[in-house]
MDTraj code that builds the backbone (N, CA, C; nanometers):
import mdtraj as md
import numpy as np

residues = "MET ALA LYS PRO ILE ARG ARG VAL VAL THR GLY HIS ASP GLN ARG GLY ARG ALA VAL VAL ILE SER ASP SER PRO ALA PRO SER ALA ARG VAL ASN LYS LEU ASP PRO ASP TRP PHE SER VAL ASP ILE TRP ARG THR HIS GLU MET PRO ALA ASN ILE ALA ALA LYS ALA GLY GLU PRO THR GLU GLY PRO ARG ARG GLN LEU PRO THR SER ASN GLY THR VAL LEU ARG ILE ASN SER PHE PRO PRO GLU SER GLU ALA VAL ARG LYS MET THR PRO ALA ASP ALA GLN ARG ALA PHE GLU ALA LEU GLY SER SER LYS ALA ALA THR TYR GLY LYS GLY GLY ARG HIS PRO MET MET HIS ARG THR GLU THR VAL ASP TYR ALA LEU ILE LEU SER GLY GLU ILE THR MET VAL LEU ASP ASP GLU GLU VAL LEU LEU LYS ALA GLY ASP VAL VAL VAL GLN CYS GLY THR ASN HIS ALA TRP SER ASN ARG SER ASN ALA PRO CYS VAL ILE ALA PHE ILE LEU ILE ASP GLY THR PHE ASP PRO GLN LEU GLU ALA LYS PHE GLU THR ALA LEU ALA SER GLY".split()
xyz = np.array([
    [-2.2693, 1.5901, 0.1128],
    [-2.2913, 1.4555, 0.0617],
    [-2.1604, 1.3990, 0.0069],
    [-2.1527, 1.2685, 0.0069],
    [-2.0340, 1.2008, -0.0460],
    [-2.0223, 1.2259, -0.1940],
    [-1.9065, 1.2750, -0.2359],
    [-1.8839, 1.2863, -0.3794],
    [-1.8052, 1.1638, -0.4222],
    [-1.8317, 1.1146, -0.5427],
    [-1.7594, 0.9947, -0.5859],
    [-1.6085, 1.0174, -0.5841],
    [-1.5368, 0.9158, -0.5414],
    [-1.3907, 0.9207, -0.5420],
    [-1.3435, 0.8258, -0.6516],
    [-1.2745, 0.8828, -0.7482],
    [-1.2236, 0.8021, -0.8601],
    [-1.1141, 0.7093, -0.8095],
    [-1.1269, 0.5817, -0.8434],
    [-1.0271, 0.4819, -0.8056],
    [-0.9754, 0.4158, -0.9332],
    [-0.8460, 0.4271, -0.9543],
    [-0.7806, 0.3642, -1.0691],
    [-0.6989, 0.2475, -1.0145],
    [-0.7279, 0.1264, -1.0643],
    [-0.6585, 0.0062, -1.0182],
    [-0.5798, -0.0513, -1.1351],
    [-0.4533, -0.0799, -1.1102],
    [-0.3690, -0.1387, -1.2145],
    [-0.3528, -0.2880, -1.1925],
    [-0.3119, -0.3553, -1.2968],
    [-0.2866, -0.4990, -1.2913],
    [-0.1969, -0.5370, -1.4076],
    [-0.2138, -0.6597, -1.4555],
    [-0.1272, -0.7103, -1.5622],
    [-0.2102, -0.7823, -1.6674],
    [-0.1702, -0.7674, -1.7920],
    [-0.2380, -0.8411, -1.8988],
    [-0.1779, -0.9808, -1.9109],
    [-0.2212, -1.0548, -2.0117],
    [-0.1759, -1.1935, -2.0292],
    [-0.0258, -1.2050, -2.0556],
    [0.0355, -1.0954, -2.1006],
    [0.1802, -1.0961, -2.1262],
    [0.2601, -1.0464, -2.0060],
    [0.1886, -1.0080, -1.8980],
    [0.2573, -0.9550, -1.7806],
    [0.2844, -0.8060, -1.7898],
    [0.2247, -0.7372, -1.8890],
    [0.2431, -0.5931, -1.9061],
    [0.1467, -0.5180, -1.8156],
    [0.1895, -0.4030, -1.7644],
    [0.1067, -0.3218, -1.6761],
    [-0.0097, -0.2609, -1.7530],
    [-0.1311, -0.2740, -1.6945],
    [-0.2523, -0.2190, -1.7559],
    [-0.3441, -0.1658, -1.6470],
    [-0.4381, -0.0809, -1.6864],
    [-0.5442, -0.0367, -1.5968],
    [-0.6549, -0.1409, -1.6047],
    [-0.6925, -0.1984, -1.4893],
    [-0.7988, -0.2982, -1.4914],
    [-0.9335, -0.2383, -1.4508],
    [-0.9321, -0.1228, -1.3826],
    [-1.0577, -0.0510, -1.3560],
    [-1.0275, 0.0958, -1.3325],
    [-1.1217, 0.1791, -1.3745],
    [-1.1131, 0.3249, -1.3584],
    [-1.2566, 0.3732, -1.3410],
    [-1.2982, 0.3845, -1.2146],
    [-1.4376, 0.4188, -1.1859],
    [-1.4470, 0.4693, -1.0423],
    [-1.5649, 0.5193, -1.0029],
    [-1.5803, 0.5581, -0.8627],
    [-1.5616, 0.4366, -0.7712],
    [-1.4953, 0.4577, -0.6580],
    [-1.4790, 0.3503, -0.5593],
    [-1.6181, 0.3033, -0.5180],
    [-1.6427, 0.1715, -0.5227],
    [-1.7790, 0.1222, -0.5025],
    [-1.8272, 0.1172, -0.3583],
    [-1.7391, 0.1298, -0.2616],
    [-1.7772, 0.1086, -0.1223],
    [-1.7910, 0.2399, -0.0467],
    [-1.8882, 0.3223, -0.0871],
    [-1.9145, 0.4497, -0.0190],
    [-2.0297, 0.4313, 0.0786],
    [-2.0127, 0.4847, 0.1973],
    [-2.1176, 0.4750, 0.2979],
    [-2.1440, 0.6131, 0.3566],
    [-2.2714, 0.6492, 0.3628],
    [-2.3133, 0.7793, 0.4142],
    [-2.3894, 0.7572, 0.5437],
    [-2.3573, 0.8367, 0.6455],
    [-2.4261, 0.8296, 0.7734],
    [-2.5695, 0.8784, 0.7542],
    [-2.6682, 0.7962, 0.7913],
    [-2.8095, 0.8316, 0.7737],
    [-2.8494, 0.9542, 0.8542],
    [-2.7827, 0.9755, 0.9673],
    [-2.8168, 1.0887, 1.0526],
    [-2.7514, 1.2186, 1.0088],
    [-2.6417, 1.2095, 0.9353],
    [-2.5702, 1.3294, 0.8903],
    [-2.5015, 1.2978, 0.7580],
    [-2.5625, 1.3378, 0.6448],
    [-2.5068, 1.3018, 0.5142],
    [-2.3713, 1.3652, 0.4837],
    [-2.3264, 1.4618, 0.5647],
    [-2.1926, 1.5175, 0.5439],
    [-2.0842, 1.4271, 0.6025],
    [-2.1250, 1.3268, 0.6824],
    [-2.0288, 1.2290, 0.7336],
    [-2.0353, 1.1083, 0.6424],
    [-1.9252, 1.0822, 0.5741],
    [-1.9213, 0.9659, 0.4870],
    [-1.7826, 0.9044, 0.4885],
    [-1.7778, 0.7780, 0.4460],
    [-1.6497, 0.7101, 0.4325],
    [-1.6527, 0.6280, 0.3052],
    [-1.5364, 0.6172, 0.2433],
    [-1.5230, 0.5392, 0.1207],
    [-1.4024, 0.4466, 0.1375],
    [-1.4299, 0.3170, 0.1416],
    [-1.3198, 0.2207, 0.1446],
    [-1.2642, 0.2113, 0.0033],
    [-1.1374, 0.2430, -0.0107],
    [-1.0730, 0.2434, -0.1417],
    [-1.0152, 0.1048, -0.1733],
    [-0.9484, 0.0433, -0.0750],
    [-0.8843, -0.0861, -0.0992],
    [-0.8605, -0.1550, 0.0334],
    [-0.8521, -0.2856, 0.0297],
    [-0.8176, -0.3672, 0.1460],
    [-0.7206, -0.4764, 0.1027],
    [-0.6302, -0.5117, 0.1911],
    [-0.5506, -0.6321, 0.1721],
    [-0.5798, -0.7215, 0.2912],
    [-0.5582, -0.8524, 0.2755],
    [-0.5972, -0.9468, 0.3799],
    [-0.4837, -1.0360, 0.4272],
    [-0.3638, -1.0107, 0.3801],
    [-0.2490, -1.0891, 0.4249],
    [-0.1226, -1.0056, 0.4098],
    [-0.0172, -1.0508, 0.4799],
    [0.1107, -0.9825, 0.4736],
    [0.2171, -1.0878, 0.4501],
    [0.2961, -1.0813, 0.3434],
    [0.2890, -0.9761, 0.2417],
    [0.1605, -0.9874, 0.1590],
    [0.1180, -0.8730, 0.1045],
    [-0.0040, -0.8692, 0.0245],
    [0.0132, -0.9506, -0.1030],
    [-0.0913, -1.0254, -0.1367],
    [-0.0905, -1.1046, -0.2591],
    [-0.1093, -1.0118, -0.3786],
    [-0.0214, -1.0201, -0.4763],
    [-0.0317, -0.9386, -0.5972],
    [-0.0672, -1.0317, -0.7119],
    [-0.1924, -1.0207, -0.7577],
    [-0.2421, -1.1053, -0.8664],
    [-0.2458, -1.0239, -0.9950],
    [-0.2597, -1.0926, -1.1077],
    [-0.2675, -1.0225, -1.2360],
    [-0.3865, -0.9271, -1.2378],
    [-0.5019, -0.9742, -1.1915],
    [-0.6223, -0.8911, -1.1838],
    [-0.6886, -0.9169, -1.0499],
    [-0.6732, -0.8231, -0.9598],
    [-0.7283, -0.8385, -0.8252],
    [-0.8800, -0.8316, -0.8290],
    [-0.9429, -0.9103, -0.7438],
    [-1.0875, -0.9012, -0.7267],
    [-1.1219, -0.7785, -0.6443],
    [-1.2508, -0.7532, -0.6233],
    [-1.2951, -0.6368, -0.5454],
    [-1.2807, -0.6661, -0.3964],
    [-1.1857, -0.6007, -0.3271],
    [-1.1605, -0.6326, -0.1866],
    [-1.2467, -0.5558, -0.0865],
    [-1.3345, -0.4665, -0.1334],
    [-1.4118, -0.3831, -0.0397],
    [-1.5574, -0.4255, -0.0278],
    [-1.5950, -0.5380, -0.0880],
    [-1.7343, -0.5832, -0.0808],
    [-1.7689, -0.6310, 0.0594],
    [-1.8984, -0.6340, 0.0888],
    [-1.9461, -0.6848, 0.2165],
    [-1.9749, -0.5733, 0.3139],
    [-2.0079, -0.6095, 0.4374],
    [-2.0417, -0.5075, 0.5373],
    [-1.9205, -0.4211, 0.5710],
    [-1.9486, -0.2972, 0.6126],
    [-1.8400, -0.2063, 0.6481],
    [-1.7698, -0.2586, 0.7720],
    [-1.6398, -0.2561, 0.7668],
    [-1.5550, -0.2911, 0.8798],
    [-1.4634, -0.1732, 0.9052],
    [-1.4559, -0.1291, 1.0279],
    [-1.3649, -0.0192, 1.0590],
    [-1.2199, -0.0640, 1.0472],
    [-1.1921, -0.1861, 1.0909],
    [-1.0541, -0.2307, 1.1050],
    [-1.0130, -0.3265, 0.9941],
    [-0.8827, -0.3381, 0.9710],
    [-0.8350, -0.4394, 0.8764],
    [-0.8502, -0.5784, 0.9361],
    [-0.8511, -0.6786, 0.8499],
    [-0.8481, -0.8166, 0.8968],
    [-0.7076, -0.8455, 0.9507],
    [-0.6906, -0.9607, 1.0137],
    [-0.5603, -0.9989, 1.0662],
    [-0.4567, -0.9970, 0.9537],
    [-0.3456, -0.9271, 0.9762],
    [-0.2369, -0.9104, 0.8785],
    [-0.2795, -0.8314, 0.7553],
    [-0.3865, -0.7545, 0.7667],
    [-0.4361, -0.6798, 0.6518],
    [-0.4190, -0.5297, 0.6656],
    [-0.4670, -0.4586, 0.5635],
    [-0.4639, -0.3129, 0.5601],
    [-0.5966, -0.2615, 0.5061],
    [-0.6240, -0.1333, 0.5326],
    [-0.7403, -0.0648, 0.4777],
    [-0.6958, 0.0738, 0.4330],
    [-0.7379, 0.1131, 0.3136],
    [-0.7230, 0.2517, 0.2683],
    [-0.8641, 0.3077, 0.2602],
    [-0.8896, 0.4146, 0.3351],
    [-1.0242, 0.4721, 0.3447],
    [-1.0149, 0.6249, 0.3418],
    [-1.1134, 0.6869, 0.2771],
    [-1.1287, 0.8328, 0.2810],
    [-1.2505, 0.8620, 0.3680],
    [-1.2334, 0.9486, 0.4682],
    [-1.3437, 0.9877, 0.5564],
    [-1.3657, 1.1376, 0.5468],
    [-1.4925, 1.1771, 0.5526],
    [-1.5278, 1.3177, 0.5653],
    [-1.5920, 1.3367, 0.7019],
    [-1.5372, 1.4298, 0.7803],
    [-1.5893, 1.4610, 0.9129],
    [-1.6568, 1.5976, 0.9061],
    [-1.7890, 1.6053, 0.9222],
    [-1.8556, 1.7352, 0.9244],
    [-1.8225, 1.8069, 1.0556],
    [-1.8546, 1.9360, 1.0645],
    [-1.8375, 2.0036, 1.1936],
    [-1.9111, 1.9246, 1.3021],
    [-1.8480, 1.9141, 1.4172],
    [-1.9038, 1.8339, 1.5257],
    [-2.0354, 1.8920, 1.5748],
    [-2.1354, 1.8069, 1.5861],
    [-2.2682, 1.8511, 1.6275],
    [-2.2842, 1.8450, 1.7789],
    [-2.3879, 1.9123, 1.8262],
    [-2.4221, 1.9070, 1.9680],
    [-2.4608, 1.7638, 2.0067],
    [-2.5223, 1.6907, 1.9136],
    [-2.5620, 1.5519, 1.9411],
    [-2.4399, 1.4654, 1.9723],
    [-2.3292, 1.4874, 1.9020],
    [-2.2071, 1.4107, 1.9305],
    [-2.1551, 1.4482, 2.0687],
    [-2.1518, 1.5766, 2.0983],
    [-2.0991, 1.6210, 2.2277],
    [-2.1827, 1.5688, 2.3447],
    [-2.3119, 1.5405, 2.3210],
    [-2.4016, 1.4944, 2.4277],
    [-2.4161, 1.3419, 2.4325],
    [-2.3387, 1.2687, 2.3535],
    [-2.3484, 1.1230, 2.3540],
    [-2.3152, 1.0660, 2.4913],
    [-2.3854, 0.9621, 2.5284],
    [-2.3553, 0.8891, 2.6515],
    [-2.2540, 0.7788, 2.6185],
    [-2.1933, 0.7191, 2.7198],
    [-2.1057, 0.6044, 2.6918],
    [-2.1791, 0.4929, 2.6150],
    [-2.3063, 0.4701, 2.6459],
    [-2.3835, 0.3672, 2.5747],
    [-2.4028, 0.4055, 2.4285],
    [-2.4272, 0.5350, 2.4013],
    [-2.4402, 0.5824, 2.2629],
    [-2.3094, 0.5589, 2.1866],
    [-2.1986, 0.5919, 2.2508],
    [-2.0674, 0.5741, 2.1872],
    [-2.0419, 0.4266, 2.1591],
    [-2.0769, 0.3413, 2.2546],
    [-2.0583, 0.1970, 2.2360],
    [-2.1371, 0.1492, 2.1151],
    [-2.2629, 0.1952, 2.1018],
    [-2.3459, 0.1559, 1.9871],
    [-2.2856, 0.2060, 1.8563],
    [-2.2288, 0.3260, 1.8571],
    [-2.1682, 0.3812, 1.7353],
    [-2.0520, 0.2933, 1.6893],
    [-1.9691, 0.2488, 1.7824],
    [-1.8563, 0.1635, 1.7448],
    [-1.9018, 0.0212, 1.7101],
    [-2.0086, -0.0254, 1.7736],
    [-2.0656, -0.1554, 1.7341],
    [-2.1102, -0.1517, 1.5888],
    [-2.1700, -0.0389, 1.5474],
    [-2.2154, -0.0246, 1.4087],
    [-2.0981, -0.0285, 1.3109],
    [-1.9796, 0.0095, 1.3570],
    [-1.8596, 0.0044, 1.2734],
    [-1.7920, -0.1326, 1.2786],
    [-1.8432, -0.2209, 1.3625],
    [-1.7844, -0.3542, 1.3735],
    [-1.6671, -0.3616, 1.4684],
    [-1.6526, -0.2616, 1.5558],
    [-1.5381, -0.2627, 1.6482],
    [-1.5798, -0.2126, 1.7864],
    [-1.6732, -0.2826, 1.8476],
    [-1.7259, -0.2389, 1.9771],
    [-1.6196, -0.2308, 2.0847],
    [-1.5170, -0.3152, 2.0774],
    [-1.4113, -0.3135, 2.1796],
    [-1.3261, -0.1872, 2.1731],
    [-1.3328, -0.1142, 2.0618],
    [-1.2477, 0.0034, 2.0450],
    [-1.2907, 0.1210, 2.1334],
    [-1.4214, 0.1338, 2.1617],
    [-1.4741, 0.2487, 2.2352],
    [-1.4151, 0.2582, 2.3749],
    [-1.3708, 0.3788, 2.4133],
    [-1.3148, 0.3994, 2.5471],
    [-1.3867, 0.5087, 2.6251],
    [-1.4881, 0.5723, 2.5652],
    [-1.5636, 0.6752, 2.6373],
    [-1.6382, 0.6080, 2.7516],
    [-1.6338, 0.6703, 2.8672],
    [-1.6943, 0.6099, 2.9847],
    [-1.5961, 0.5243, 3.0620],
    [-1.4804, 0.4998, 3.0031],
    [-1.3733, 0.4259, 3.0709],
    [-1.2539, 0.5194, 3.0910],
    [-1.2781, 0.6478, 3.0854],
    [-1.1719, 0.7460, 3.1016],
    [-1.1479, 0.8298, 2.9774],
    [-1.2050, 0.7916, 2.8631],
    [-1.1891, 0.8708, 2.7413],
    [-1.2550, 1.0075, 2.7556],
    [-1.1912, 1.1120, 2.7058],
    [-1.2379, 1.2500, 2.7243],
    [-1.3432, 1.2945, 2.6242],
    [-1.3630, 1.2226, 2.5194],
    [-1.4533, 1.2634, 2.4104],
    [-1.5418, 1.1439, 2.3767],
    [-1.6692, 1.1657, 2.3414],
    [-1.7579, 1.0524, 2.3124],
    [-1.7055, 0.9557, 2.2061],
    [-1.6252, 1.0031, 2.1124],
    [-1.5755, 0.9155, 2.0067],
    [-1.4327, 0.8663, 2.0324],
    [-1.3886, 0.8744, 2.1588],
    [-1.2565, 0.8217, 2.1942],
    [-1.2549, 0.6709, 2.1698],
    [-1.1429, 0.6245, 2.1131],
    [-1.1280, 0.4826, 2.0834],
    [-0.9800, 0.4476, 2.0691],
    [-0.9535, 0.3180, 2.0800],
    [-0.8178, 0.2659, 2.0615],
    [-0.8301, 0.1398, 1.9770],
    [-0.7480, 0.1313, 1.8730],
    [-0.7464, 0.0123, 1.7887],
    [-0.6048, -0.0435, 1.7831],
    [-0.5958, -0.1730, 1.7643],
    [-0.4666, -0.2416, 1.7601],
    [-0.4127, -0.2333, 1.6170],
    [-0.3880, -0.1079, 1.5766],
    [-0.3417, -0.0783, 1.4413],
    [-0.2419, 0.0352, 1.4441],
    [-0.1623, 0.0443, 1.3388],
    [-0.0852, 0.1656, 1.3095],
    [-0.1609, 0.2325, 1.1963],
    [-0.1997, 0.3581, 1.2184],
    [-0.2805, 0.4316, 1.1202],
    [-0.2025, 0.5516, 1.0694],
    [-0.1980, 0.5659, 0.9375],
    [-0.1444, 0.6870, 0.8764],
    [-0.2653, 0.7717, 0.8390],
    [-0.2708, 0.8954, 0.8868],
    [-0.3826, 0.9856, 0.8588],
    [-0.3285, 1.1072, 0.7850],
    [-0.3732, 1.1271, 0.6611],
    [-0.3291, 1.2388, 0.5780],
    [-0.4457, 1.3371, 0.5656],
    [-0.4300, 1.4560, 0.6197],
    [-0.5369, 1.5552, 0.6153],
    [-0.5386, 1.6146, 0.4741],
    [-0.6469, 1.5864, 0.4003],
    [-0.6564, 1.6311, 0.2606],
    [-0.7159, 1.7704, 0.2485],
    [-0.8167, 1.7998, 0.3309],
    [-0.8772, 1.9339, 0.3283],
    [-0.9408, 1.9628, 0.4628],
    [-0.9543, 2.0910, 0.4933],
    [-1.0147, 2.1320, 0.6192],
    [-0.9183, 2.1226, 0.7354],
    [-0.9769, 2.1195, 0.8540],
    [-0.8970, 2.1060, 0.9761],
    [-0.9744, 2.0237, 1.0772],
    [-0.8994, 1.9617, 1.1692],
    [-0.9604, 1.8752, 1.2706],
    [-0.8691, 1.8725, 1.3922],
    [-0.9285, 1.8505, 1.5084],
    [-0.8507, 1.8387, 1.6316],
    [-0.8400, 1.6915, 1.6691],
    [-0.7177, 1.6451, 1.6873],
    [-0.6936, 1.5098, 1.7372],
    [-0.6915, 1.5190, 1.8899],
    [-0.7831, 1.4494, 1.9542],
    [-0.7955, 1.4495, 2.0997],
    [-0.7265, 1.3244, 2.1523],
    [-0.6289, 1.3424, 2.2400],
    [-0.5590, 1.2314, 2.3055],
    [-0.5949, 1.2313, 2.4537],
    [-0.5358, 1.1431, 2.5312],
    [-0.5701, 1.1328, 2.6730],
    [-0.5538, 1.2650, 2.7470],
    [-0.4432, 1.3349, 2.7258],
    [-0.4154, 1.4570, 2.8020],
    [-0.3828, 1.5781, 2.7160],
    [-0.3888, 1.5639, 2.5855],
    [-0.3560, 1.6773, 2.4996],
    [-0.4369, 1.6733, 2.3712],
    [-0.4321, 1.7857, 2.2994],
    [-0.5013, 1.7977, 2.1713],
    [-0.4072, 1.8609, 2.0708],
    [-0.4257, 1.8237, 1.9430],
    [-0.3425, 1.8781, 1.8363],
    [-0.4341, 1.9213, 1.7224],
    [-0.4239, 2.0476, 1.6819],
    [-0.4994, 2.0971, 1.5671],
    [-0.4226, 2.0597, 1.4406],
    [-0.4915, 1.9929, 1.3489],
    [-0.4310, 1.9478, 1.2239],
    [-0.4992, 2.0156, 1.1072],
    [-0.4204, 2.0516, 1.0053],
    [-0.4735, 2.1203, 0.8881],
    [-0.4304, 2.0475, 0.7619],
    [-0.4933, 2.0839, 0.6498],
    [-0.4625, 2.0216, 0.5209],
    [-0.3117, 2.0175, 0.4987],
    [-0.2626, 1.9003, 0.4602],
    [-0.1198, 1.8807, 0.4368],
    [-0.0484, 1.8157, 0.5541],
    [-0.1108, 1.8149, 0.6726],
    [-0.0500, 1.7504, 0.7892],
    [-0.0713, 1.5994, 0.7812],
    [0.0187, 1.5248, 0.8455],
    [0.0113, 1.3788, 0.8494],
    [0.0308, 1.3331, 0.9939],
    [-0.0517, 1.2376, 1.0358],
    [-0.0412, 1.1793, 1.1699],
    [-0.0067, 1.0320, 1.1548],
    [0.0825, 0.9829, 1.2389],
    [0.1071, 0.8395, 1.2508],
    [0.0516, 0.8007, 1.3875],
    [-0.0620, 0.7334, 1.3860],
    [-0.1357, 0.6965, 1.5069],
    [-0.0932, 0.5547, 1.5465],
    [-0.0196, 0.5425, 1.6560],
    [0.0389, 0.4134, 1.6961],
    [-0.0414, 0.3481, 1.8076],
    [-0.1639, 0.3068, 1.7761],
    [-0.2478, 0.2367, 1.8722],
    [-0.2887, 0.3198, 1.9916],
    [-0.2874, 0.4522, 1.9793],
    [-0.3180, 0.5382, 2.0926],
    [-0.4676, 0.5634, 2.1054],
    [-0.5100, 0.5935, 2.2279],
    [-0.6479, 0.6314, 2.2575],
    [-0.6691, 0.7712, 2.1998],
    [-0.7709, 0.7874, 2.1133],
    [-0.7879, 0.9159, 2.0464],
    [-0.9304, 0.9342, 1.9951],
    [-0.9604, 1.0570, 1.9566],
    [-1.0847, 1.0910, 1.8872],
    [-1.0524, 1.2011, 1.7881],
    [-1.1411, 1.2152, 1.6869],
    [-1.1300, 1.3230, 1.5879],
    [-1.2449, 1.4181, 1.6125],
    [-1.2158, 1.5463, 1.6366],
    [-1.3176, 1.6454, 1.6686],
    [-1.3055, 1.7630, 1.5718],
    [-1.4042, 1.7765, 1.4838],
    [-1.4034, 1.8864, 1.3879],
    [-1.4738, 2.0054, 1.4514],
    [-1.3956, 2.1029, 1.4964],
    [-1.4485, 2.2210, 1.5646],
    [-1.4565, 2.3417, 1.4714],
    [-1.4401, 2.3174, 1.3426],
    [-1.4471, 2.4255, 1.2438],
    [-1.5893, 2.4338, 1.1890],
    [-1.6080, 2.5163, 1.0872],
    [-1.7409, 2.5289, 1.0261],
    [-1.7466, 2.4653, 0.8876],
    [-1.6495, 2.3787, 0.8551],
    [-1.6459, 2.3127, 0.7235],
    [-1.6015, 2.1673, 0.7421],
    [-1.6396, 2.0790, 0.6501],
    [-1.5962, 1.9397, 0.6604],
    [-1.4437, 1.9272, 0.6527],
    [-1.3950, 1.8208, 0.7118],
    [-1.2531, 1.7848, 0.7034],
    [-1.2453, 1.6481, 0.6369],
    [-1.1619, 1.6359, 0.5341],
    [-1.1474, 1.5098, 0.4619],
    [-1.0087, 1.4527, 0.4920],
    [-1.0075, 1.3255, 0.5329],
    [-0.8836, 1.2585, 0.5731],
    [-0.8719, 1.1255, 0.4999],
    [-0.7521, 1.0962, 0.4506],
    [-0.7208, 0.9637, 0.3969],
    [-0.6528, 0.8851, 0.5089],
    [-0.7065, 0.7667, 0.5380],
    [-0.6512, 0.6795, 0.6413],
    [-0.5970, 0.5525, 0.5780],
    [-0.4798, 0.5110, 0.6212],
    [-0.4263, 0.3800, 0.5893],
    [-0.4113, 0.3092, 0.7228],
    [-0.4893, 0.2045, 0.7460],
    [-0.4867, 0.1289, 0.8709],
    [-0.4119, -0.0014, 0.8473],
    [-0.3168, -0.0308, 0.9338],
    [-0.2337, -0.1501, 0.9225],
    [-0.2521, -0.2332, 1.0490],
    [-0.2907, -0.3591, 1.0323],
    [-0.3097, -0.4472, 1.1462],
    [-0.1812, -0.4529, 1.2287],
    [-0.1958, -0.4507, 1.3601],
    [-0.0799, -0.4531, 1.4487],
    [-0.1044, -0.5407, 1.5698],
    [-0.0055, -0.5447, 1.6574],
    [-0.0125, -0.6191, 1.7828],
    [0.0495, -0.5322, 1.8914],
    [-0.0259, -0.5108, 1.9998],
    [0.0272, -0.4323, 2.1106],
    [0.1392, -0.5083, 2.1806],
    [0.2434, -0.4365, 2.2163],
    [0.3469, -0.4917, 2.3031],
    [0.2778, -0.5258, 2.4354],
    [0.2949, -0.6481, 2.4901],
    [0.2242, -0.6880, 2.6122],
    [0.2487, -0.5946, 2.7310],
    [0.3703, -0.5422, 2.7447],
    [0.3983, -0.4507, 2.8553],
    [0.3226, -0.3201, 2.8390],
    [0.3072, -0.2723, 2.7166],
    [0.2296, -0.1512, 2.6924],
    [0.0821, -0.1771, 2.7176],
    [0.0304, -0.2860, 2.6647],
    [-0.1120, -0.3168, 2.6778],
    [-0.1540, -0.3289, 2.8242],
    [-0.0666, -0.3802, 2.9078],
    [-0.0967, -0.3960, 3.0499],
    [-0.1216, -0.2615, 3.1181],
    [-0.0726, -0.1531, 3.0606],
    [-0.0870, -0.0203, 3.1207],
    [-0.2166, 0.0507, 3.0803],
    [-0.2864, 0.0009, 2.9792],
    [-0.4022, 0.0731, 2.9258],
    [-0.5136, 0.0928, 3.0277],
    [-0.5574, -0.0122, 3.0959],
    [-0.6677, 0.0005, 3.1917],
    [-0.6329, 0.0974, 3.3043],
    [-0.5085, 0.0900, 3.3523],
    [-0.4647, 0.1793, 3.4593],
    [-0.4644, 0.3232, 3.4109],
    [-0.4157, 0.3445, 3.2878],
    [-0.4088, 0.4807, 3.2328],
    [-0.5481, 0.5399, 3.2165],
    [-0.6431, 0.4617, 3.1654],
    [-0.7794, 0.5120, 3.1472],
    [-0.8476, 0.5369, 3.2807],
    [-0.8283, 0.4469, 3.3759],
    [-0.8932, 0.4601, 3.5058],
    [-0.8423, 0.5828, 3.5809],
    [-0.7154, 0.6187, 3.5621],
    [-0.6589, 0.7326, 3.6350],
    [-0.6858, 0.8638, 3.5628],
    [-0.7391, 0.8550, 3.4353],
    [-0.7693, 0.9693, 3.3504],
    [-0.8121, 1.0865, 3.4252],
])
top = md.Topology()
chain = top.add_chain()
for i, resn in enumerate(residues, 1):
    res = top.add_residue(resn, chain, resSeq=i)
    for name in ("N", "CA", "C"):
        top.add_atom(name, md.element.get_by_symbol(name[0]), res)
traj = md.Trajectory(xyz[None], top)
């Protein structure tokens, strides 16, 4: 089950001095109804670049869950991936599409279009992934990388999936940064997936 993640947010008082404006569990925790060991907690979001720094920021994680940042925005999220179930391995392309639709990013799903794993996806973001505990396999188009606690991945808009093949949950901190694909690179995606 999701354990509360303490979030400390700083700001400024009326004199411009640094203060703590909140110190409590992050309010945007979501637990998968089908598997309570899979959860995500949105810690913070920004919606413009450069990010607006106010004396006391409002709550940026309210509203429906969004997998991706808004245009010119960022997302800081903690995810827990339970050991991969047989149900995930048996997903159809339609099942995978529905899973990504539920995250608000149906266009990201690539399973059935050449992706090797049901949760294969590509987002127009640069993602920093910090493995906090456990281990997980990053599945790419033609290779896999086993990652363990302390490892860091810089995911540059690549087609990928996260596959926990261990017997314990893996917890990852993700920082997603809105990006734009180079047009010459983007033109190669359909060909690369089709030739998979």
